[in-house]
Residue frames relative to the residue before (quaternion, step in Angstrom):
aa qw qx qy qz dx dy dz
M 1.0000 0.0000 0.0000 0.0000 0.00 0.00 0.00
L 0.2404 -0.7791 0.5706 0.0985 3.53 -1.07 0.74
V 0.0333 -0.7897 0.6124 0.0169 3.61 -1.06 0.79
G 0.4916 -0.6117 0.5248 0.3297 3.51 -1.50 0.18
T 0.7760 -0.3786 0.2789 0.4204 3.50 -1.54 -0.15
N 0.6644 0.5001 -0.3273 0.4488 3.57 0.93 -0.87
E 0.5868 0.5459 -0.3423 0.4904 3.72 1.07 -0.81
A 0.7130 0.4885 -0.2512 0.4358 3.45 0.65 -1.18
A 0.6582 0.4762 -0.3239 0.4848 3.62 1.03 -0.62
K 0.6451 0.4979 -0.3639 0.4512 3.60 0.93 -0.42
L 0.6659 0.5136 -0.3211 0.4355 3.52 1.11 -0.82
L 0.7384 0.4184 -0.2228 0.4797 3.51 1.18 -0.81
G 0.4652 -0.7094 0.4368 0.2990 3.59 1.34 -0.02
I 0.5963 0.5216 -0.3782 0.4788 3.68 1.14 0.52
S 0.6038 -0.5464 0.3817 0.4372 3.57 -1.26 0.10
S 0.5945 -0.5460 0.4183 0.4164 3.67 -1.26 0.10
P 0.6661 0.4965 -0.3890 0.3980 3.55 0.92 -0.61
R 0.5281 0.5607 -0.3812 0.5113 3.76 1.48 -0.38
V 0.6391 0.5110 -0.3513 0.4551 3.63 0.82 -0.72
R 0.6465 0.5000 -0.3282 0.4736 3.63 0.87 -0.87
R 0.6548 0.5557 -0.3069 0.4101 3.55 1.02 -0.80
L 0.6398 0.4887 -0.2757 0.5252 3.43 1.20 -0.95
L 0.6447 0.5280 -0.3398 0.4360 3.58 1.00 -0.52
L 0.6831 0.4749 -0.2480 0.4963 3.48 1.11 -0.72
D 0.5983 0.4986 -0.3169 0.5413 3.52 1.37 -0.30
G 0.4785 -0.6642 0.4737 0.3247 3.72 1.10 -0.30
R 0.4773 0.7227 -0.4030 0.2956 3.64 1.24 0.12
I 0.6743 0.4220 -0.3158 0.5172 3.63 1.15 -0.19
H 0.3770 -0.7714 0.4816 0.1759 3.62 -0.52 1.30
G 0.8508 0.1480 -0.1806 0.4708 3.41 -1.23 0.95
A 0.4653 0.6757 -0.4628 0.3358 3.70 1.10 0.18
Y 0.0274 0.7992 -0.5986 0.0474 3.67 -0.91 0.76
K 0.3835 -0.7200 0.5444 0.1952 3.65 -1.22 0.53
I 0.1140 -0.7421 0.6554 0.0819 3.41 -1.10 1.05
S 0.7758 -0.1342 -0.0679 0.6128 3.58 -0.39 1.40
N 0.8127 -0.2958 0.1851 0.4666 3.64 -0.36 -1.01
V 0.6150 0.5277 -0.3442 0.4742 3.44 1.36 0.67
W 0.4080 -0.7260 0.5035 0.2299 3.53 -0.78 1.04
V 0.1493 -0.7489 0.6425 0.0635 3.60 -1.09 0.70
I 0.0204 -0.8358 0.5482 -0.0224 3.58 -0.51 1.17
P 0.3485 -0.7433 0.5266 0.2207 3.60 -0.62 1.08
L 0.2584 -0.7222 0.6146 0.1843 3.69 -1.28 0.50
K 0.1424 -0.7196 0.6752 0.0776 3.47 -1.31 0.70
D 0.8099 -0.0496 -0.0238 0.5839 3.68 -0.54 1.09
G 0.7168 -0.4909 0.2577 0.4228 3.58 0.96 0.82
M 0.7705 0.2974 -0.2420 0.5093 3.56 1.17 0.39
P 0.5505 -0.6146 0.4256 0.3716 3.63 -1.01 0.54
V 0.3626 -0.7232 0.5326 0.2487 3.49 -1.05 0.62
L 0.1064 -0.7914 0.6002 0.0456 3.60 -0.83 1.05
S 0.3676 -0.6866 0.5825 0.2327 3.49 -1.16 0.65
K 0.5307 -0.6091 0.4660 0.3608 3.61 -1.07 0.54
G 0.2345 -0.7671 0.5930 0.0705 3.49 -1.14 0.95
K 0.6011 -0.5236 0.4492 0.4035 3.56 -1.34 0.16
R 0.4720 -0.6673 0.4985 0.2888 3.46 -1.24 0.62
G 0.8479 -0.1810 0.1290 0.4813 3.47 0.26 1.04
P 0.6931 -0.4649 0.3420 0.4319 3.63 -1.17 -0.10
K 0.5870 -0.5556 0.4324 0.3997 3.55 -1.08 0.37
P 0.4676 -0.7106 0.4273 0.3062 3.63 -0.70 0.88
T 0.3086 -0.7641 0.5266 0.2087 3.56 -0.93 0.62
W 0.5868 0.5906 -0.3247 0.4488 3.47 1.49 -0.37
Q 0.2781 -0.6976 0.6356 0.1788 3.58 -1.39 0.24
A 0.5563 -0.5928 0.4770 0.3341 3.40 -1.22 0.61
I 0.5242 -0.6231 0.4810 0.3249 3.58 -1.09 0.76
R 0.2695 -0.7631 0.5617 0.1721 3.55 -0.76 0.91
R 0.4611 -0.6797 0.5119 0.2517 3.33 -0.95 1.11
E 0.4112 -0.7091 0.5075 0.2655 3.63 -0.87 0.73
V 0.3107 -0.7627 0.5420 0.1673 3.54 -0.90 1.03
M 0.3401 -0.7009 0.5732 0.2542 3.66 -0.82 0.87
T 0.2984 -0.7113 0.6222 0.1341 3.36 -1.19 0.86
C 0.1747 -0.7965 0.5774 0.0407 3.65 -0.73 1.15
I 0.0223 -0.7829 0.6207 0.0354 3.66 -0.80 0.93
H 0.2288 0.7753 -0.5860 0.0569 3.49 -0.98 0.82
I 0.5524 -0.6130 0.4579 0.3308 3.51 -1.39 0.28
N 0.3479 -0.7226 0.5742 0.1650 3.50 -0.94 0.88
R 0.2481 -0.8078 0.5112 0.1569 3.67 -0.19 1.32
S 0.6093 0.5734 -0.3586 0.4140 3.62 1.18 -0.79
R 0.6834 0.4932 -0.2951 0.4503 3.58 1.00 -0.75
I 0.5884 0.5298 -0.3718 0.4847 3.55 1.25 -0.48
S 0.6496 0.5038 -0.3166 0.4732 3.56 0.98 -0.84
Q 0.6215 0.5568 -0.3084 0.4567 3.59 1.05 -0.84
N 0.6218 0.5425 -0.3043 0.4758 3.63 1.20 -0.96
Y 0.7021 0.4858 -0.2662 0.4474 3.49 0.85 -1.02
K 0.6592 0.5073 -0.3100 0.4603 3.65 0.81 -0.99
H 0.8386 0.3014 -0.0840 0.4459 3.60 0.59 -1.14
G 0.4357 -0.7280 0.4245 0.3162 3.51 1.40 0.07
Q 0.4349 0.6793 -0.4969 0.3202 3.58 1.06 0.69
N 0.3008 -0.7421 0.5729 0.1748 3.46 -1.38 -0.01
L 0.1039 0.8048 -0.5589 0.1708 3.58 0.82 1.28
P 0.5553 -0.5686 0.4910 0.3567 3.53 -1.20 0.62
V 0.1560 -0.8330 0.5275 0.0594 3.51 -1.07 0.80
I 0.5590 0.5476 -0.3700 0.5008 3.53 1.41 0.14
G 0.1246 -0.8114 0.5688 0.0515 3.58 -0.59 1.30
V 0.1803 -0.7558 0.6292 0.0197 3.59 -0.97 0.99
K 0.0514 0.8101 -0.5810 0.0600 3.52 -0.43 1.20
R 0.0245 0.7733 -0.6267 0.0931 3.55 -0.77 1.20
G 0.8379 -0.0542 -0.0209 0.5427 3.47 -0.35 1.28
S 0.7725 -0.3078 0.1724 0.5279 3.50 -0.52 -0.89
S 0.5886 0.5600 -0.3595 0.4591 3.72 1.23 -0.16
K 0.0542 -0.7599 0.6467 0.0373 3.48 -1.12 0.69
Q 0.0819 -0.7846 0.6121 -0.0545 3.58 -1.03 1.03
Y 0.2766 -0.7511 0.5899 0.1060 3.52 -1.17 0.93
G 0.0983 0.8123 -0.5725 0.0522 3.46 -1.03 0.62
Y 0.5258 -0.6326 0.4563 0.3394 3.65 -1.23 0.24
E 0.7639 0.1117 -0.0181 0.6353 3.60 1.21 -0.63
V 0.0830 -0.7627 0.6414 -0.0074 3.44 -1.14 0.99
E 0.0813 -0.7556 0.6478 0.0532 3.53 -0.97 0.92
V 0.2351 -0.7305 0.6363 0.0791 3.44 -1.17 1.12
T 0.2685 -0.8127 0.5032 0.1193 3.59 -0.62 1.31
G 0.7827 0.2487 -0.1673 0.5455 3.59 1.04 0.19
P 0.7730 -0.3623 0.2466 0.4587 3.50 -1.28 -0.34
C 0.0020 -0.7910 0.6101 -0.0451 3.53 -1.04 0.77
R 0.1676 -0.7965 0.5556 0.1698 3.47 -1.29 0.12
V 0.3508 -0.7472 0.5182 0.2238 3.61 -1.02 0.59
V 0.1808 -0.8080 0.5591 0.0418 3.62 -0.75 1.21
Y 0.0663 -0.7557 0.6502 0.0416 3.51 -1.17 0.85
R 0.1161 0.7983 -0.5789 0.1191 3.60 -0.56 1.19
P 0.1011 -0.8332 0.5397 0.0654 3.61 0.24 1.03
D 0.6652 0.4902 -0.3016 0.4756 3.59 1.25 -0.50
Q 0.7801 0.2275 -0.0981 0.5745 3.57 1.27 -0.54
P 0.0502 -0.8484 0.5270 0.0008 3.53 0.40 1.23
K 0.6014 -0.5260 0.4468 0.4025 3.56 -1.18 0.25
D 0.6300 -0.5197 0.3711 0.4419 3.64 -1.10 0.14
C 0.6505 0.4786 -0.3219 0.4941 3.69 1.09 -0.37
G 0.6289 -0.5653 0.3696 0.3853 3.63 1.25 0.06
A 0.4694 0.6706 -0.4419 0.3669 3.68 1.18 -0.13
K 0.2069 -0.7689 0.5979 0.0928 3.49 -1.03 1.01
V 0.7235 0.2802 -0.1219 0.6190 3.61 1.25 -0.43
W 0.2122 0.7820 -0.5660 0.1518 3.56 -0.80 0.95
I 0.3240 -0.7150 0.5648 0.2548 3.65 -1.14 0.27
E 0.2063 -0.7523 0.6231 0.0573 3.40 -1.11 1.08
T 0.1419 0.7612 -0.6270 0.0856 3.64 -1.06 0.74
L 0.3298 -0.6807 0.6186 0.2126 3.57 -1.43 0.42
S 0.5161 0.6531 -0.3964 0.3872 3.62 1.35 -0.13
P 0.6070 -0.5037 0.4377 0.4315 3.60 -1.24 0.19
V 0.1434 -0.7599 0.6291 0.0787 3.58 -1.16 0.71
L 0.1742 -0.7429 0.6376 0.1061 3.59 -0.93 0.98
V 0.1584 -0.7905 0.5909 0.0271 3.51 -0.93 1.16
A 0.0603 -0.8307 0.5529 0.0219 3.54 -0.78 0.95
């Protein structure tokens, strides 16, 4: 059976301008035009539509959550340096899942010093510096 755009719109439950847009995009299978009238074949009583893209590709980007940088002094490394006469870096800088040690750290923006003896960090630190600013480790 063949139908026009108005009948197809009623069957699909959408507007006839939307059906015409689907026809222009080539998303209705087997449809063809006779002079200025669209003819749409039915399969099991309904027009056959192909899947489309869900709109234009987004130009936005998801907001990235800012990762806190935590700076602390590793007391066990200080003890190890003293006992074994070594000179290992003792300042730990942790940002996300990466950890870096250095001898000198420069915070290039605002920061805060935190003292929590009742809630130490996983590493055991009770005093540390937190910042969202860039940190230079030397």
